[in-house]
C-alpha positions in Angstrom: 179.4 128.6 278.4 176.9 128.7 281.2 174.2 126.1 281.3 171.1 126.9 283.4 168.7 124.0 284.2 165.1 124.8 284.9 162.4 122.6 286.3 160.1 121.1 283.6 157.2 123.5 284.4 159.4 126.5 283.9 161.1 125.1 280.8 157.8 124.5 279.1 156.9 128.2 279.4 160.1 129.4 277.7 159.9 130.8 274.3 163.0 131.4 272.2 163.3 133.1 268.8 166.0 132.4 266.3 166.9 134.0 263.1 166.9 131.8 260.0 170.2 130.8 258.4 169.3 132.8 255.3 168.4 135.9 257.3 171.6 135.5 259.3 173.6 135.4 256.1 171.8 138.4 254.7 172.5 140.4 257.9 176.1 139.5 258.0 176.5 140.4 254.3 174.8 143.7 254.9 177.2 144.4 257.8 180.1 143.7 255.5 182.7 143.5 258.3 185.6 141.1 257.6 184.5 138.7 260.5 180.9 138.7 259.3 182.1 137.8 255.8 184.2 135.0 257.2 181.2 133.8 259.2 179.1 133.7 256.0 181.7 131.4 254.4 181.7 129.2 257.5 177.9 129.0 257.7 177.7 128.1 254.0 180.3 125.4 254.3 178.6 124.0 257.4 175.3 123.9 255.5 176.9 122.1 252.6 178.4 119.5 254.8 174.9 118.8 256.3 173.1 118.3 253.0 172.6 114.7 252.2 174.8 113.6 249.3 173.2 111.8 246.4 173.8 108.1 246.5 176.5 107.0 244.0 175.3 104.5 241.5 176.9 101.1 241.9 178.3 99.5 238.8 176.0 96.9 237.3 176.7 93.4 238.6 176.3 90.5 236.2 173.3 88.4 236.9 173.8 84.8 238.1 173.3 82.4 235.2 174.0 85.1 232.6 176.4 84.8 229.7 179.8 83.6 230.8 183.0 85.0 229.5 
């Protein structure tokens, strides 16, 4: 991988366009090549791993001073 560093005034003028994840998946599915299909699987797994997981409910703790057993 090559990294090119630009002075701030040049970097501020750069524009970059990126395809959305959904559009990338659609393009890869349309191509239908084995590597593209494998890429779709990897993209979906990566997206799932980045989704926040719902917090698991903690079991109810007895309140202090409540009925004793």
